[in-house]
C-alpha positions in Angstrom: 82.9 31.1 44.9 81.2 33.1 42.7 80.1 30.3 40.2 78.8 28.5 43.3 77.0 31.3 45.0 75.3 32.0 41.4 74.1 28.1 41.3 72.7 28.7 44.7 70.8 31.7 44.1 68.9 30.5 40.9 68.0 27.2 42.9 66.7 29.6 45.3 65.1 31.6 42.9 63.7 28.4 40.9 62.3 26.8 44.3 60.9 30.3 45.1 58.9 30.4 41.5 57.8 26.9 42.3 56.5 27.8 45.7 54.9 30.8 44.0 53.5 28.6 41.1 51.8 26.5 44.0 50.4 29.1 46.0 48.7 30.5 42.5 47.3 27.4 41.5 45.8 26.3 45.1 44.4 30.1 45.1 42.8 29.5 41.5 41.7 25.9 42.0 39.6 26.8 45.3 38.7 30.3 44.7 38.7 30.5 40.9 40.0 33.6 40.9 42.5 36.1 42.8 40.8 38.4 45.0 42.1 41.4 46.8 43.1 39.8 50.0 45.0 37.3 48.2 46.8 39.8 45.8 48.0 41.6 48.7 49.7 38.3 49.9 51.1 37.6 46.8 52.6 40.9 46.4 54.3 40.3 49.3 55.7 37.1 48.1 57.2 38.5 45.1 58.8 41.1 47.2 60.1 38.7 49.8 61.3 36.0 47.5 62.5 38.7 44.9 60.5 37.8 42.1 59.9 40.1 39.2 56.4 41.2 38.6 56.7 39.6 34.7 57.8 36.6 36.2 54.8 36.6 38.6 52.6 37.1 36.1 53.6 34.7 33.9 53.0 32.1 36.4 49.6 33.7 37.2 48.7 33.5 33.8 49.9 29.7 33.1 48.0 28.5 36.1 44.8 30.4 35.0 45.1 29.3 31.6 45.2 25.9 32.5 42.3 26.5 34.8 40.3 27.7 31.9 41.5 24.8 30.0 40.2 22.6 32.3 36.8 24.1 32.9 36.3 24.9 29.1 37.0 21.0 28.2 34.9 20.2 30.8 32.1 22.2 29.1 32.7 21.1 25.7 32.9 17.1 27.0 29.7 17.5 28.8 27.9 19.4 26.3 29.3 16.9 23.4 27.9 14.1 25.9 31.3 12.2 25.8 31.5 11.2 29.5 27.9 9.5 29.6 29.2 5.8 30.7 25.9 4.0 30.7 25.5 1.9 27.3 22.2 1.3 25.6 20.9 -1.9 24.5 21.0 -2.6 20.9 18.0 -1.6 18.3 15.3 -3.6 17.1 15.4 -3.3 13.3 13.2 -0.6 11.9 12.0 0.3 15.3 14.4 1.0 18.7 16.4 4.1 18.2 20.0 3.4 17.6 23.1 4.2 19.9 24.1 7.7 18.0 20.4 8.6 18.5 20.4 8.1 22.2 23.2 10.6 22.6 23.4 12.9 19.6 26.9 14.2 19.1 28.4 17.2 17.1 31.4 16.4 15.0 32.5 19.8 15.7 32.0 19.6 19.1 34.0 16.9 19.2 36.8 17.9 17.1 36.6 21.5 19.3 37.1 19.2 22.7 39.8 17.3 21.1 41.7 20.9 20.3 41.3 21.8 24.3 42.5 18.2 25.4 45.8 18.6 23.3 46.4 21.6 24.7 46.0 20.0 28.3 48.2 17.3 27.6 51.0 19.6 26.0 50.9 21.2 29.8 50.7 17.8 31.4 51.3 14.7 29.0 50.2 12.4 31.8 47.0 14.0 32.5 44.6 10.9 33.0 41.4 13.0 32.8 42.7 14.3 29.4 43.8 11.2 28.3 40.4 9.6 29.5 38.4 12.6 27.4 40.3 11.9 24.5 39.9 8.0 24.2 35.8 8.8 25.0 35.9 11.2 22.1 37.6 8.9 19.6 35.3 6.2 20.8 32.2 8.2 19.9 34.0 9.2 16.5 34.2 5.2 15.7 38.0 5.6 15.7 38.3 2.4 17.9 41.9 1.5 17.1 43.0 5.1 18.0 40.7 4.9 21.4 42.0 1.9 22.5 45.7 3.0 22.3 44.8 6.2 24.8 43.1 3.4 27.1 45.6 1.0 26.9 48.1 4.1 27.9 45.7 4.9 30.9 45.9 1.2 32.1 49.7 1.2 32.0 49.6 4.0 34.4 46.4 2.7 36.4 45.7 -1.1 36.0 43.1 -0.7 38.4 40.7 1.8 36.8 37.3 -0.2 36.1 35.9 3.0 34.2 38.8 2.3 31.8 38.4 -1.4 31.7 34.4 -0.8 30.7 35.3 1.8 27.9 37.9 -0.9 26.5 35.2 -3.4 26.7 32.9 -1.1 24.7 35.2 -1.3 22.2 35.3 -4.5 21.6 31.6 -4.5 21.9 31.1 -2.4 18.9 33.5 -4.7 16.8 31.3 -7.4 17.7 34.3 -9.0 19.7 32.0 -10.6 22.3 34.7 -12.7 24.0 37.2 -9.9 24.4 34.6 -7.4 25.3 33.5 -9.5 28.5 36.7 -10.3 29.7 37.3 -6.4 30.0 33.8 -6.3 31.7 34.7 -9.0 34.2 38.1 -7.4 34.9 36.2 -4.0 35.5 33.9 -5.9 38.2 36.7 -7.7 39.3 38.4 -4.4 40.2 35.3 -3.0 41.4 32.4 -5.5 41.9 29.5 -2.8 42.3 30.7 -1.7 38.9 27.3 -1.6 37.6 27.9 -0.1 34.2 29.8 -3.3 33.2 27.1 -5.5 34.7 24.7 -3.8 32.3 26.9 -3.9 29.2 27.6 -7.5 29.8 23.7 -7.6 29.6 23.7 -5.8 26.2 26.3 -8.2 24.8 23.9 -10.8 26.0 21.0 -8.9 24.3 22.9 -8.7 21.1 23.1 -12.4 21.0 19.4 -12.8 21.6 20.3 -14.5 25.1 17.4 -12.2 26.7 17.1 -14.5 29.9 20.6 -13.7 30.5 20.6 -10.3 29.9 18.0 -10.2 32.0 20.2 -11.3 35.0 22.7 -9.1 34.5 20.8 -6.0 34.2 19.2 -7.3 37.5 22.7 -7.2 38.8 23.4 -3.7 37.6 19.8 -2.8 39.2 20.9 -4.3 42.7 23.8 -2.2 42.5 21.9 1.3 40.9 18.3 0.9 41.1 18.1 4.5 39.9 19.4 4.5 36.8 16.9 5.0 33.9 18.8 3.6 30.9 19.2 -0.4 32.6 15.2 -0.2 33.3 14.9 0.3 29.8 17.4 -2.2 28.7 15.4 -5.0 31.1 12.3 -3.5 29.4 13.9 -3.9 25.9 14.8 -7.8 26.9 11.4 -8.2 28.3 9.6 -7.0 24.9 11.8 -9.0 22.6 10.8 -12.0 25.0 7.3 -10.8 24.4 6.6 -10.3 28.0 5.0 -6.8 27.3 3.2 -6.2 30.5 6.4 -6.4 32.5 8.3 -4.4 29.7 5.6 -1.7 30.1 6.3 -1.8 33.8 10.2 -1.2 33.5 9.8 1.6 30.7 7.4 3.2 33.1 10.1 2.9 35.9 12.2 4.7 33.5 10.1 7.6 32.7 9.5 8.1 36.5 13.2 8.6 37.0 13.7 10.8 33.9 10.3 11.9 32.1 12.5 13.7 29.7 14.0 10.5 28.2 12.7 10.4 24.6 14.3 7.1 24.1 12.0 5.4 26.6 8.8 6.8 25.3 9.9 5.7 21.7 10.3 2.1 23.2 7.3 2.3 25.0 5.7 2.9 21.8 7.2 0.0 20.1 6.0 -1.9 23.0 2.5 -1.1 22.2 3.3 -1.4 18.6 3.9 -5.1 19.1 0.7 -5.5 20.9 -1.2 -3.9 18.0 -2.4 -1.2 20.3 -1.6 1.4 17.7 -3.4 4.4 19.2 -1.4 3.9 22.3 1.8 3.4 20.3 1.1 7.0 18.7 0.6 8.4 22.1 4.0 7.5 23.3 5.7 8.5 20.0 4.1 11.9 20.3 5.6 12.1 23.8 9.3 11.2 22.4 8.8 13.7 19.7 7.6 16.7 22.3 11.4 16.2 23.5 13.2 15.5 20.5 11.4 16.0 16.9 15.1 15.4 15.2 15.1 12.0 15.6 13.8 10.1 12.3 13.3 6.8 14.1 10.3 8.0 16.2 9.1 9.4 13.2 9.6 6.4 10.9 7.6 4.6 13.8 5.0 7.0 14.2 4.3 6.3 10.5 4.3 2.5 10.8 1.6 2.7 13.6 -0.4 5.2 11.2 -0.2 2.8 8.5 -1.6 0.0 10.1 -4.5 2.1 11.1 -4.9 2.5 7.5 -4.3 6.6 8.2 -2.1 6.7 4.9 -2.0 10.5 4.6 -0.7 11.1 8.0 1.7 8.1 7.7 3.2 9.7 4.4 3.8 13.0 6.6 5.7 11.0 9.3 7.7 9.5 6.6 8.7 12.4 4.9 9.7 14.0 8.3 12.1 11.1 8.7 13.6 11.6 5.4 14.3 15.0 5.8 16.3 14.1 8.7 17.4 11.1 7.3 17.6 11.6 3.2 20.0 8.6 2.7 17.8 5.8 4.6 16.7 3.4 1.7 14.2 1.9 4.0 12.1 5.1 4.3 12.0 5.6 1.0 10.6 1.9 0.7 8.0 2.8 3.2 7.0 5.9 1.5 7.2 4.0 -1.7 4.5 1.6 0.0 2.0 4.2 1.4 2.3 6.0 -2.5 1.2 2.5 -3.6 -1.8 2.2 -1.1 -2.7 5.8 -2.2 -2.5 4.8 -5.8 0.1 7.5 -6.5 1.8 5.1 -8.7 4.4 7.5 -10.3 5.4 9.0 -7.1 5.9 5.5 -6.0 8.0 4.8 -8.3 10.4 8.0 -8.0 10.9 6.7 -4.2 12.5 3.4 -5.9 14.5 5.4 -8.1 16.0 7.0 -4.9 16.6 3.7 -3.0 18.4 2.5 -6.5 20.3 5.9 -6.1 21.8 4.7 -2.6 21.7 1.1 -3.5 21.7 0.2 -7.3 21.7 -3.4 -6.2 18.7 -3.1 -4.1 16.6 -6.3 -5.4 13.9 -5.4 -3.1 13.2 -1.9 -4.8 13.5 -3.6 -8.2 11.0 -5.8 -6.6 8.9 -2.8 -5.6 8.7 -1.3 -9.1 7.7 -4.5 -10.6 4.7 -4.6 -7.7 3.9 -1.0 -8.5 3.6 -1.9 -12.2 1.9 -5.0 -11.5 -0.9 -3.2 -9.5 -1.4 -1.0 -12.5 -2.0 -4.1 -14.2 1.1 -3.7 -16.6 2.2 -7.1 -16.0 4.9 -7.3 -18.7 6.8 -4.2 -17.3 6.3 -5.9 -13.9 7.6 -9.3 -15.2 10.8 -7.2 -16.5 11.6 -5.8 -13.0 11.1 -9.4 -11.3 13.6 -10.6 -13.9 15.9 -7.9 -12.9 15.3 -8.7 -9.2 16.1 -12.1 -9.8 19.1 -11.6 -11.3 20.7 -10.2 -7.9 18.8 -12.5 -5.6 17.4 -15.9 -7.5 16.7 -17.5 -4.0 14.1 -15.1 -2.7 11.0 -16.9 -3.2 9.0 -13.8 -2.9 10.2 -12.6 -6.2 9.4 -15.9 -7.9 6.0 -15.7 -6.4 5.3 -12.3 -7.5 6.7 -13.3 -11.2 4.3 -16.2 -11.3 1.2 -14.1 -10.4 2.1 -11.7 -13.1 2.6 -14.4 -15.4 -0.8 -16.0 -14.3 -2.6 -12.7 -15.0 -1.1 -12.7 -18.4 -2.4 -16.4 -18.6 0.6 -17.9 -19.3 0.2 -20.7 -16.9 3.0 -23.1 -17.7 5.6 -20.2 -16.9 3.5 -19.2 -13.7 3.4 -23.0 -12.6 7.2 -23.1 -13.3 7.6 -19.9 -10.8 5.5 -21.5 -8.1 7.3 -25.0 -8.0 10.8 -22.5 -7.9 8.8 -21.1 -4.6 8.0 -24.3 -3.4 11.4 -25.6 -3.7 13.0 -22.8 -2.1 10.4 -22.8 0.5 7.9 -25.7 1.1 6.1 -24.3 3.4 4.8 -21.2 1.7 1.3 -21.8 1.4 0.2 -18.7 -1.1 2.8 -21.0 -3.7 0.3 -23.9 -3.5 -3.1 -21.7 -3.6 -2.1 -20.1 -6.4 -1.1 -23.6 -8.5 -4.8 -24.4 -7.1 -6.0 -21.1 -8.8 -4.5 -22.0 -12.0 -6.1 -25.4 -12.6 -9.2 -24.1 -11.2 -9.2 -21.6 -14.2 -8.5 -24.4 -16.4 -11.5 -26.1 -15.0 -9.2 -29.1 -13.7 -11.4 -29.0 -10.3 -9.6 -32.2 -8.8 -6.1 -31.0 -9.2 -7.6 -27.7 -8.1 -8.9 -29.3 -4.9 -5.8 -31.1 -3.9 -3.7 -27.7 -4.1 -6.1 -25.9 -2.4 -6.1 -28.9 0.6 -2.4 -28.6 0.8 -2.3 -24.7 1.0 -5.1 -25.2 3.9 -2.9 -27.6 5.8 -0.5 -24.9 6.1 -2.7 -22.3 6.6 -6.4 -22.8 7.7 -6.9 -18.7 8.5 -7.0 -17.4 5.0 -10.8 -17.1 4.1 -9.6 -16.8 0.4 -8.5 -20.2 0.0 -12.0 -21.4 1.5 -13.8 -19.3 -0.7 -11.8 -20.8 -3.9 -12.4 -24.1 -2.6 -15.9 -23.6 -1.8 -16.4 -22.4 -5.5 -14.8 -25.3 -6.9 -17.3 -27.3 -4.8 -20.0 -25.5 -6.1 -19.2 -25.9 -9.6 -19.1 -29.6 -8.9 -22.5 -29.4 -7.7 -21.4 -30.4 -4.2 -23.6 -27.9 -2.5 -23.7 -28.9 1.0 -19.7 -29.1 1.0 -19.3 -25.7 -0.7 -21.7 -24.3 2.0 -19.5 -25.2 4.7 -16.3 -23.6 2.9 -18.5 -20.5 2.6 -19.6 -20.6 6.7 -15.8 -21.2 7.1 -15.2 -18.0 5.5 -17.7 -15.9 7.3 -16.4 -17.4 10.4 -12.8 -15.9 9.6 -14.6 -12.7 8.1 -17.8 -12.1 8.4 -18.0 -9.0 6.3 -16.5 -10.7 3.0 -19.5 -10.0 1.0 -18.8 -12.5 -2.0 -18.8 -15.5 0.4 -22.8 -14.2 1.5 -23.2 -13.8 -2.3 -22.0 -17.5 -3.2 -23.9 -18.7 -0.2 -27.0 -17.2 -1.4 -26.3 -19.0 -5.0 -26.4 -22.4 -3.5 -29.5 -21.9 -1.0 -31.3 -20.7 -4.1 -30.3 -23.7 -5.9 -31.4 -25.7 -3.0 -34.6 -24.2 -3.4 -34.3 -22.6 0.0 -35.1 -19.1 -1.4 -36.1 -17.6 1.9 -32.7 -18.3 3.2 -30.9 -17.2 0.0 -32.6 -13.8 0.1 -31.5 -13.3 3.7 -28.0 -13.9 2.5 -28.5 -11.4 -0.8 -29.4 -8.8 1.9 -26.3 -9.2 3.8 -24.0 -9.1 1.2 -26.0 -5.7 0.1 -25.4 -4.4 3.4 -21.7 -4.9 2.8 -21.5 -3.6 -1.0 -24.5 -1.5 -1.8 -26.2 -1.4 -5.4 -24.1 -4.3 -6.7 -26.0 -5.2 -9.7 -24.8 -8.9 -9.8 -26.1 -9.3 -6.0 -29.3 -7.4 -7.0 -29.8 -9.7 -10.0 -29.3 -12.8 -7.9 -32.2 -11.3 -5.0 -34.4 -10.4 -7.4 -34.5 -14.2 -9.0 -34.8 -15.7 -5.8 -38.0 -13.4 -5.0 -39.3 -14.3 -8.4 -39.0 -17.9 -7.3 -39.8 -17.5 -3.7 -43.3 -16.1 -5.3 -43.9 -18.8 -7.7 -43.1 -21.4 -5.0 -45.5 -19.7 -2.3 -48.3 -19.1 -5.2 -47.8 -23.0 -6.1 -47.9 -23.7 -2.3 -51.2 -22.1 -2.3 -52.8 -23.5 -5.1 -51.4 -27.1 -3.9 -53.0 -26.5 -0.2 -56.4 -25.4 -1.6 -56.6 -28.2 -3.8 -55.5 -30.4 -0.7 -58.3 -28.6 1.1 -60.8 -29.4 -1.2 -60.0 -33.2 -1.8 -60.3 -33.4 2.1 -63.9 -31.8 2.2 -65.1 -34.3 -0.6 -63.4 -37.0 1.3 -65.5 -36.1 4.6 -68.5 -35.8 2.4 -68.0 -39.4 1.0 -67.5 -40.6 4.6 -70.7 -39.2 5.9 -72.8 -40.6 2.8 -71.3 -44.4 3.4 -71.0 -44.2 7.0 -73.4 -41.3 8.4 -70.5 -39.8 9.7 
């Protein structure tokens, strides 16, 4: 009896403790704390249910701790950005923001969040919120296999969880397992046809595969469900931009900004859209808007630098690249861009230092070796340039631009046969690379082999009729052959393509001079001098034409006078014979 009674008493006490725990949990869940009125009720239940004060306080502490853990976890996860469900479109190399830039996440925040989640799972191992949070954090830490385990665990409990199916698809997408990803997104849509995130992310995959029309279809399906999501509007804008539908893309970006004007990524991509249309000032305005919101994204600084470079504002471009490098010092592309700017500014030593930084990061970066060669080339250190080009070619002998650069350096060294061999290697790799054909023509031009030179110039022009230098060189060959009218047509073509190319005005003047058209020649020389003041060669040419014009005018005046005298004498004779 005693044992039975004891058991019954323990069971009753256990039930009472459980009931007390439920009461405390409900109070804390709804109120967040125990107020004075609720305290009186709880104290009455402690007495009624014969609970010790220590037992009651232990239950209150446990339930309060659980509530605090949930709140703290929620705050930490929110601050870390781990519950952002909407995926962003794939980046454009060198211009679009990459996925980590959209949602900067602190690794320390992640670690802190994981600690709280583990505490929650110790309290309740089957807590779906905690399991979901852990999966998301592991995903953001790029621990995809670990994240997948948690997602699969959740799906074993709840197979109809469209959010987890979407997240699982995201893992496959990150791993470029696109077929598996699509299956997951389709499962999410099967569970919930209005799962717009899955529709959006199917669009992202098509986008990554450069199937832009298909991507647009998926983005539009997502927007039919959720028209106020700025990320989807941005993704649609990106797909339109990649399809070169810039006006429609701009409309999408503006729509995204009307929903969230502080979304700096959209400002950046709107700038890229303008940049692609060569609207560099407008692009800079957009990049500045992005930087007002977030000054710590190196991609935006890089993009602004690119636009400034195209406006030939090299000093400001350099400032932007430096700011980008402070944020991303291991970015070899940025070091390359900085080196390029320094080359334009003729700061060759600093440019060479940038190349060394690239090679510290990537010792086998053949482009960095190539760039060292170009820097030496620009300094007319052709032998040294060739040395660097050769190192680059050992790493990648199939890059035709390397052979082109080496050929140019050899040509400057008057090593014509070796240069021709390099140009032939270029043509063997890329037969449509017109500059190789042109430069072969330049070599034969220098060797006064005008027929061969014309042959290669003409072949280059078949590939590219818009390079005025080729027309200029072709005109020079024809001029030397005495084919003045044909040469004039070439110089006219040069000036059609670039009216400010003063050598063409000068050479046109020389031909007109040779044809005895001194007045027209002088006009050409005057135009050349407007573009290049005080050029001694042009001034001399004009002086020669002015002298010839004076001689011509004097001769013409003398001839006219003599003709007049003859006419008078003839009239007088006629009057004598015929009485006229």
